C-alpha positions in Angstrom: -27.0 61.4 -22.9 -23.3 60.9 -22.9 -21.6 57.8 -21.9 -19.8 57.4 -18.7 -16.4 56.2 -19.1 -15.1 54.0 -16.3 -11.8 55.0 -14.9 -9.4 52.3 -15.4 -8.1 50.3 -12.5 -4.5 50.4 -11.7 -3.0 46.9 -12.1 -1.8 46.8 -8.6 -5.5 47.7 -7.3 -7.1 45.1 -9.8 -8.9 42.0 -8.5 -8.1 39.0 -10.5 -10.4 35.9 -11.4 -10.7 33.5 -8.3 -8.4 30.8 -10.1 -5.7 32.9 -11.1 -5.8 34.8 -7.7 -5.4 31.5 -5.9 -2.5 30.1 -8.6 -0.6 33.3 -8.0 -1.2 33.5 -4.2 0.0 29.8 -4.1 3.4 30.6 -6.0 4.2 33.4 -3.4 3.3 31.0 -0.7 5.5 28.2 -2.1 8.3 30.4 -2.7 8.2 32.5 0.6 7.5 29.9 3.1 10.7 28.4 3.1 12.0 31.5 5.1 9.4 31.0 7.9 10.1 27.4 8.1 14.2 27.5 8.0 13.8 30.3 10.4 11.9 28.3 12.9 14.2 25.3 12.5 17.2 27.6 13.1 16.1 28.8 16.4 14.4 25.7 17.8 17.9 23.6 17.0 19.9 26.6 18.0 18.1 27.1 21.6 17.4 23.3 22.1 13.6 23.8 22.0 11.4 20.5 22.6 8.7 20.1 19.9 5.7 22.2 21.6 7.8 25.1 21.3 9.0 24.7 18.2 5.2 24.0 17.0 4.4 27.2 18.8 6.9 29.2 17.3 6.1 28.1 13.7 2.7 28.7 14.3 3.7 32.2 15.3 6.0 32.7 12.3 3.6 31.8 9.5 0.8 33.9 11.6 2.6 37.0 11.7 4.0 36.5 8.2 0.6 36.3 7.1 -0.8 39.2 9.4 2.2 41.5 8.1 1.9 40.4 4.4 -2.4 41.5 4.7 -1.1 44.7 6.5 1.5 45.9 3.7 -1.0 44.7 1.0 -4.1 46.7 2.4 -1.9 49.8 3.2 -4.7 50.7 5.6 -4.5 52.8 8.7 -1.2 54.0 7.8 0.1 50.3 8.3 1.5 48.9 5.2 2.8 50.8 1.5 -0.7 49.2 -0.2 1.6 47.5 -2.6 2.1 43.4 -3.3 4.7 42.8 -0.6 5.3 39.9 1.5 6.4 40.1 5.3 8.5 37.5 6.8 11.3 36.7 9.4 14.5 39.0 8.8 17.3 36.4 7.8 19.9 38.6 9.9 17.3 39.5 12.3 17.1 35.8 13.1 21.0 35.5 13.5 20.6 38.3 15.9 18.0 36.5 18.1 19.7 33.8 18.6 23.2 35.4 19.6 21.1 37.4 22.1 19.4 34.3 23.2 22.7 32.3 23.8 24.3 35.3 25.2 22.0 36.2 27.6 18.6 34.2 27.4 15.5 33.8 25.2 13.4 36.3 27.3 16.1 38.9 26.9 16.0 38.2 23.3 12.2 38.6 23.3 12.6 42.0 25.1 15.1 43.1 22.3 12.7 42.3 19.6 10.0 44.5 21.5 12.1 47.4 21.9 13.5 47.4 18.3 9.8 47.2 17.2 8.9 50.3 19.4 11.9 52.2 18.2 10.9 51.4 14.6 7.4 53.0 15.1 9.0 55.7 16.9 11.7 56.7 14.1 9.0 56.5 11.3 9.0 60.2 10.9 12.7 60.4 11.1 13.1 57.5 8.3 10.6 59.6 6.2 13.0 63.1 6.0 16.0 60.6 5.5 14.4 58.9 2.4 14.4 62.8 0.6 18.4 62.5 0.7 18.6 59.1 -1.2 19.3 59.7 -4.7 18.2 57.3 -7.6 21.9 56.4 -8.0 22.3 55.1 -4.4 18.5 53.4 -4.8 19.6 51.6 -7.8 22.9 50.6 -6.0 20.9 49.2 -3.1 18.6 47.2 -4.7 21.2 45.4 -7.0 22.9 44.9 -3.7 19.9 43.3 -2.5 19.2 41.2 -5.5 22.9 39.7 -5.5 22.3 38.9 -1.8 19.2 36.9 -2.5 20.6 34.9 -5.4 23.4 33.9 -3.3 20.9 32.9 -0.2 18.8 30.9 -2.8 22.0 29.4 -4.4 22.9 28.2 -1.0 20.1 26.1 -0.7 20.7 24.1 -4.0 23.7 22.4 -2.4 26.4 22.5 0.3 29.8 21.2 1.4 28.2 18.5 3.2 25.8 17.5 0.3 26.7 13.5 -0.7 25.1 13.9 -4.2 26.1 17.4 -5.5 25.6 16.5 -8.9 22.1 15.3 -8.3 21.2 18.4 -6.6 22.3 20.7 -9.5 20.6 18.4 -11.6 17.3 18.9 -9.7 17.9 22.5 -9.7 18.8 22.6 -13.3 15.5 21.0 -14.2 13.6 23.3 -12.1 15.0 26.4 -13.9 14.6 25.3 -17.3 11.1 24.1 -16.9 10.3 27.7 -15.4 12.0 29.4 -18.4 10.2 27.0 -20.9 6.7 27.4 -19.4 7.4 31.2 -19.0 8.2 31.4 -22.9 6.2 28.6 -24.8 2.9 28.4 -22.9 -0.1 30.4 -23.5 -0.6 33.9 -21.1 -2.8 32.3 -18.4 -0.2 29.5 -17.9 2.5 31.8 -17.8 1.4 33.4 -14.8 1.9 30.2 -13.1 5.2 29.4 -14.5 7.0 29.4 -11.1 4.5 26.6 -10.1 5.1 24.6 -12.8 8.9 24.6 -12.5 8.8 23.7 -8.9 6.1 21.0 -9.8 8.4 19.4 -12.4 11.5 19.8 -10.4 9.9 18.1 -7.3 8.8 15.3 -9.6 12.3 15.0 -10.9 13.5 14.9 -7.4 11.1 12.3 -6.3 12.1 10.3 -9.2 15.7 10.7 -8.3 14.8 9.6 -4.6 15.5 13.1 -3.4 11.9 13.8 -2.1 10.5 12.7 1.2 7.6 14.0 3.0 7.9 15.2 6.7 6.8 12.7 9.1 4.0 14.2 11.8 0.2 13.4 12.7 -0.8 16.4 14.4 -3.4 18.3 12.6 -3.7 21.7 14.2 -1.0 23.7 16.0 -1.3 27.2 18.0 1.1 30.2 19.1 2.1 30.6 22.6 2.0 33.8 24.0 5.0 35.2 25.9 6.6 31.7 24.7 9.6 32.3 26.7 8.1 33.7 29.7 8.0 37.3 30.5 10.3 39.3 28.3 13.5 40.8 29.9 14.2 44.4 28.5 18.0 45.3 28.5 18.7 48.0 26.3 22.4 47.1 25.8 21.5 43.8 24.7 19.4 45.1 22.1 21.8 47.3 20.4 22.5 44.9 17.5 18.7 44.5 16.7 18.4 48.1 17.2 21.4 48.5 14.4 20.1 46.0 12.1 16.6 48.2 12.0 18.1 51.0 10.9 19.8 49.2 8.2 16.6 47.8 7.3 14.8 51.0 6.9 17.1 51.9 4.1 16.5 48.1 2.5 12.7 48.9 2.9 13.2 52.3 1.1 14.8 50.5 -2.1 12.4 47.8 -2.0 9.3 50.0 -1.6 10.4 52.0 -4.9 11.5 49.0 -6.7 8.1 47.6 -6.2 6.4 50.4 -6.7 8.0 50.6 -10.4 7.5 46.8 -11.1 3.5 47.4 -10.7 3.8 50.8 -12.3 2.3 52.6 -9.5 3.3 56.3 -8.6 3.8 56.8 -5.0 5.1 59.5 -2.5 7.9 58.0 -1.8 8.7 59.4 1.8 5.1 58.7 3.1 4.6 55.5 1.5 8.2 54.2 2.9 6.9 55.4 6.1 4.1 53.1 6.0 6.1 50.3 5.0 8.3 50.9 8.0 5.4 51.0 10.4 3.9 47.9 9.2 7.1 46.2 9.5 7.7 47.6 13.3 3.9 46.6 14.0 4.2 43.3 13.0 7.4 42.6 14.8 5.6 44.1 18.1 3.2 41.2 17.5 5.7 38.9 16.5 7.8 39.4 19.6 4.6 38.8 22.0 4.7 35.4 21.0 8.2 34.8 21.3 9.2 35.4 17.3 12.1 37.3 15.8 12.0 40.7 14.1 9.8 40.8 10.9 10.8 42.3 7.7 9.2 43.2 4.3 10.6 40.8 2.0 11.8 42.0 -1.5 12.0 38.3 -2.9 8.4 38.1 -4.2 9.0 41.2 -6.1 11.5 39.2 -8.5 8.3 36.5 -8.6 5.7 39.5 -9.4 8.3 40.7 -12.3 8.4 37.1 -13.8 5.0 36.3 -13.5 3.5 39.8 -14.6 0.7 39.4 -11.5 1.0 42.6 -10.0 -2.2 42.8 -7.8 -1.9 43.9 -4.0 -5.1 41.6 -3.5 -2.8 38.2 -4.5 -0.4 39.0 -2.1 -3.4 39.5 0.4 -4.6 36.1 -0.2 -1.2 35.1 0.2 -1.4 36.3 3.5 -4.7 34.4 4.3 -2.9 31.1 2.9 0.1 31.8 5.5 -2.5 32.1 8.3 -4.2 28.8 7.3 -0.7 27.4 7.0 0.1 28.2 10.5 -2.8 26.6 12.0 -3.3 23.5 9.9 -0.2 21.5 10.9 0.0 19.3 7.6 0.4 22.2 5.0 3.6 23.3 6.8 5.1 19.8 6.6 4.0 19.3 3.0 5.8 22.4 2.0 8.7 21.8 4.3 9.0 18.6 2.4 10.0 20.6 -1.0 13.8 19.8 -2.0 15.9 22.4 -1.2 17.4 22.4 -4.8 14.0 23.2 -6.1 13.1 25.8 -3.7 16.8 27.4 -4.3 16.8 27.2 -7.9 13.4 28.8 -8.1 14.6 31.4 -5.4 17.8 32.3 -7.5 15.7 32.6 -10.8 13.3 35.1 -9.5 15.8 37.0 -7.3 17.9 37.5 -10.5 14.9 39.7 -11.7 15.6 41.9 -8.8 19.2 42.1 -10.2 17.6 43.1 -13.7 15.3 45.6 -12.2 18.1 47.5 -10.8 20.3 47.5 -14.0 17.1 49.3 -15.3 17.0 51.7 -13.0 20.4 52.7 -13.9 19.2 53.6 -17.2 17.6 56.8 -15.4 21.3 57.7 -14.2 23.6 59.5 -16.2 26.8 57.4 -15.5 29.0 59.4 -17.6 28.8 61.7 -15.1 32.0 61.8 -12.9 30.1 62.2 -9.7 27.3 59.6 -10.5 30.1 56.8 -11.7 31.8 57.6 -8.5 28.9 57.3 -6.3 28.0 54.0 -8.2 31.4 52.7 -7.6 31.8 53.4 -4.2 28.4 52.1 -3.1 28.6 48.7 -4.9 32.2 48.1 -3.4 31.1 49.1 0.0 27.8 47.0 -0.4 28.9 43.7 -2.4 32.5 42.8 -0.4 30.5 41.7 2.8 28.2 39.5 0.8 31.0 38.4 -1.7 33.6 37.9 1.5 31.5 37.0 4.4 34.4 36.8 6.8 35.8 40.1 6.0 35.0 42.0 8.9 35.4 39.0 11.2 38.2 40.5 13.4 36.1 43.8 14.3 34.1 44.5 17.5 30.6 42.7 17.2 28.3 45.9 17.0 30.8 47.3 14.0 31.0 44.0 12.4 27.0 43.9 12.3 27.2 47.3 10.5 29.9 46.8 8.2 28.7 43.3 7.6 25.2 44.6 6.0 25.8 45.1 2.5 22.5 47.0 1.9 23.3 49.5 5.0 26.9 50.1 3.7 25.7 50.6 0.2 23.5 53.4 1.3 25.6 55.1 3.9 28.8 55.1 1.5 26.7 56.2 -1.4 25.1 58.9 0.5 28.3 60.1 1.7 30.1 60.1 -1.7 27.0 61.6 -3.5 26.9 64.3 -0.7 30.8 64.8 -1.1 30.7 65.0 -4.9 27.8 67.7 -4.8 29.7 70.0 -2.2 32.6 69.8 -4.1 30.7 70.5 -7.5 29.2 73.6 -5.7 32.8 74.9 -4.6 34.3 74.3 -8.1 31.2 76.3 -9.6 31.5 79.1 -7.1 35.5 79.7 -7.4 34.7 79.4 -11.2 32.3 82.4 -11.2 34.3 84.7 -8.7 37.0 83.7 -11.1 34.8 85.0 -14.1 33.6 87.8 -12.2 37.1 89.2 -11.5 37.8 88.8 -15.0 35.4 90.6 -16.0 
């Protein structure tokens, strides 16, 4: 009787041993949780929320980050890509939420989140069609811009102009990076998978030795979200325009992140429908977040660098991260412990993890013939438009608010300019070919 050969399981669909899965999920949690914590801190301070409202907002941010992460990792019912993604409050979306709340009121900001979420669900068919027009040269440019932007975000956590001890902060960051690199290079394979966690542990120990680690105070054990935290949502389409513009840009970003994630975990995907599921998962999670007073949620590209660095590619690991985020949402001490991690440790870890996204983009450029003038021109234009607002944040400060929002989004500009230049080059090439053929026919 012939032996039955088992079908090999793709790395993204593997279920790792419990210990390895937990360690991998914990790494994602520790690296990613800074974003919802920072977002809630920014919103609560900007809107002068009391402690109860801030705790409810934090619970909601962690809860829906966890739910969104499970949706994206599971990929069931048309919600989520079925790839190892983590979902978080969008950085730019948080700023826009605050701006709307301060210009109008928090209820109007909540209404804008809900309007944007519904629009995102409705626009999925359109987004799926537009994806087909994104050539590899544009996608690679977008991912490189994403990586540079994320490295900058991480680096800003290491120190600031107000830091009284910048040398200490940079030292802690340096120790964290060196420890991570050495752990990944010299430890046995099993330990390399948790090299980021090891680097953070050594960095935190160094910070404690230098007097830069303080456990956040608090005695609450449980915290709960609050439906309609800011009262009945107020729907104002004009007020929601900035978030709607952002959501269109985030669709372009989701496209690049989905393609990159699939490449990193070595999974072949049908790009258009997979991107559609990613966008739909983002929109549904944002809808839930808005019902509890939270900001727009987005699929995060940060954890892709962690996957590449550690080699843990299973979507079940990020699904477990989602469960840990939900646990952290309700257990107040968990959030306090993670929130106590020193900025230089989190920033250094983020910078080294996010730099791998830049490396991935460089690898994608290998699929592009940059000796071709059209490809080189498209890359140059896309990177110029995408990097300028990141490297010079105040470049468009004199423009109207809505236009400044569009021009200031590096990923959106890289996508828009890249596609336009690519189309122009394609049209020009066809025109030249047509004229040449006509000339050859006349000559004959």
